[in-house]
DOFI-506809 format. One line per 8 residues: number of its first residue (from 1); their letters; for each residue x, y, z of C-alpha. Coordinates in steps of 0.05 Angstrom, whole numbers, plus 32768, in hexadecimal, padded with zeros to 4 digits. Each point is the difference from the previous one (the first is absolute). Last residue first. Example, Ala and Ser with C-alpha at 12.3 -4.5 7.8 and 13.67 -1.06 7.14 Angstrom:
2	SA	8111 7FEB 808F; 7FE5 7FBB 800D
//
This chain:
183	MQARKLLV	8070 7F73 8229; 7FED 7FC7 7FD3; 8038 7FED 7FD0; 7FEE 800C 7FB7; 7FEA 7FC2 7FDC; 8036 7FD7 7FDD; 8011 7FF8 7FB6; 8028 7FC1 7FF2
175	YVAGTGGD	802F 7FF8 7FC4; 800C 7FB7 7FF2; 803D 7FD6 7FF0; 8014 7FC3 7FD7; 7FD0 8011 7FC8; 802D 803B 7FED; 8039 800B 8031; 8007 804C 8000
167	MPRASCFA	801B 8008 7FB9; 7FC9 7FD2 7FE6; 7FC9 802B 801F; 7FE3 7FE4 8040; 7FC4 7FD3 8006; 7FC4 8021 801F; 7FE6 8015 8044; 7FC5 8027 801B
159	LVEDRQQL	7FE3 801F 803F; 8025 7FD5 8032; 7FF3 8014 8048; 7FC8 7FCD 8007; 802F 7FC6 7FF3; 7FDC 7FC3 7FE3; 8010 8013 7FB8; 8049 8004 8012
151	WHNVKGKL	8001 7FBA 801C; 7FE0 7FE1 7FC2; 8030 8020 7FCE; 803B 7FF3 802F; 7FEB 7FB6 8001; 7FFA 7FFD 7FB5; 8045 801E 7FF7; 8022 7FD9 8038
143	VPRRQLSG	800B 7FBF 7FDB; 8010 8019 7FBB; 800C 7FC7 7FCF; 8042 7FDE 7FEE; 7FE1 7FBF 801B; 8038 7FF8 8033; 8005 804B 800E; 803A 802C 7FEA
135	NGKGHIIR	7FDD 801F 7FC4; 7FC2 800E 802B; 7FF4 8046 7FE6; 8011 8024 8040; 7FD7 801D 8039; 801D 8046 7FFF; 7FD2 8030 8025; 8003 8049 7FEB
127	VCRVDRRR	7FE1 8035 802C; 7FD2 803D 7FF5; 7FDF 802D 8034; 8035 8001 8037; 7FE2 8020 803F; 8039 7FE7 802D; 7FCD 7FD7 8028; 7FE3 7FE7 7FBE
119	AAVLFAAL	8043 7FE7 7FE9; 800C 7FDE 8043; 7FBC 7FDD 7FFE; 800B 7FEB 7FB8; 8046 7FE4 8010; 7FE7 7FD9 803D; 7FC9 7FDF 7FD6; 8030 7FF0 7FC7
111	QERAEAAT	8034 7FE4 8030; 7FCE 7FD1 8020; 7FE5 7FE9 7FBD; 8045 7FF6 7FE3; 8017 7FD7 803C; 7FC3 7FD2 7FFB; 8007 7FF9 7FB4; 804A 7FEF 8007
103	LGHLDLEA	8032 8036 7FEF; 8034 7FFD 7FCA; 7FEC 8040 7FDC; 7FCE 802A 8029; 801E 8044 7FF0; 7FDC 803A 8021; 8005 8048 7FE7; 7FEF 8044 801D
95	GIAYQGRR	7FE9 8045 7FE9; 7FF9 7FF1 7FB6; 7FED 8042 7FDF; 7FC0 7FF9 7FD8; 8004 8002 7FB4; 800E 7FB6 7FF7; 7FD3 7FFD 7FC2; 7FD2 7FCE 8022
87	LKRLVNHQ	7FFA 802E 803D; 7FEF 803B 7FD3; 7FCB 7FD7 7FDD; 7FE3 7FEA 8043; 7FFB 8048 8018; 7FE2 8016 7FBE; 7FC9 7FCB 8006; 7FE9 801C 8042
79	LGSRAFLL	7FFA 7FCE 8039; 7FB6 7FF5 8010; 8006 7FB4 8005; 8043 7FEA 801A; 8034 7FF4 7FCA; 8026 7FC0 7FEC; 802E 7FEE 7FC8; 8034 7FC9 7FFB
71	EEGTELLE	8021 7FF3 7FBE; 800C 7FBA 7FE6; 7FC6 7FFE 7FCF; 8025 8028 7FCB; 7FDF 8043 800F; 801E 803A 7FDA; 8023 8034 802C; 8045 7FF7 7FE0
63	PYEPDSLM	7FE1 8014 7FBE; 7FF4 8047 8018; 7FE0 8028 7FC8; 7FE1 7FC1 7FE2; 8008 7FF6 7FB6; 7FC7 8018 7FD4; 7FC6 7FD9 7FE2; 7FD1 8003 803B
55	DQLVRRED	8011 8049 800D; 7FF0 8012 7FB8; 7FBE 7FDB 8004; 7FEF 8023 8041; 8013 8044 7FE2; 7FD5 7FF3 7FC3; 7FC5 7FEC 802C; 8009 803F 802A
47	EQRKQPQP	8001 802C 7FC2; 7FC1 7FDE 7FE6; 7FDE 800B 8043; 8014 804A 7FFF; 7FE9 8009 7FB8; 7FBA 7FE3 800A; 7FEA 8016 7FBA; 7FBE 8025 7FFB
39	PPPPAMVP	7FD1 7FE7 7FC9; 8009 8025 7FBE; 7FD3 803C 7FF5; 7FC0 7FF2 7FD9; 8005 8013 7FB6; 7FDE 8041 7FF0; 7FBD 800A 7FDE; 7FF7 8047 7FE8
31	LRDSDLPR	7FD0 802A 8029; 7FBA 8009 7FE2; 7FE4 8043 7FE6; 800E 7FED 7FB9; 8016 8025 7FC1; 800D 803F 8029; 7FEC 8043 7FE2; 8036 802B 7FE3
23	VDAVASRF	8018 8041 8021; 8027 8032 7FD4; 7FCB 8037 8004; 7FF5 7FF9 804B; 801E 8043 8016; 7FE8 8024 7FC2; 7FB9 7FE8 800B; 8001 8017 8049
15	LESEEDSL	801A 8046 7FEF; 7FCA 8007 7FCB; 7FCA 7FEC 8032; 801B 8031 8033; 8000 8039 7FCD; 7FB9 7FF0 7FE9; 7FE9 8002 8049; 7FF0 7FC1 8025
7	PAPKKRM	7FBA 7FF7 801C; 7FFA 8009 804C; 7FFF 7FBE 8025; 7FBB 7FEB 8019; 7FF9 8006 804B; 7FF7 7FC3 8029; 7FC8 7FF8 8031
//
């Protein structure tokens, strides 16, 4: 059972009245109606979309890497994108070079195979192969370029290859990234 509170003394009643003398009763006991908060804005997505739009409308950082349809590009599945990007930018040290100018297709294939075996034996990771642009051929079209493209894709030791930068031969040469030699 609950006890009844003791009645207030005159002094306590006077103290209470003086404490609440300035208090006014509320007009309503309901909360004021507030506008609902605005829906959340996907700021990160909007920032990403702005960046994509800006990238689409801006000039490329490396115009020499733009595809023109003549470039060769190949990478084994599982190769990291950054590795391929570094190869395309010519950021790997060229450990050996093979020039196939003036060779027949049979001679070029034989020399390419021997060159790759020798480079791998010396643990060279990146090589440049110059196949030419075909300016000296009868049709003024590259003869060895397509063959080199096909041959390199068949070689198990080749991880990736791409057309060289203009200063290293452009579409007349390729950078080739090789697997590490097995010990």
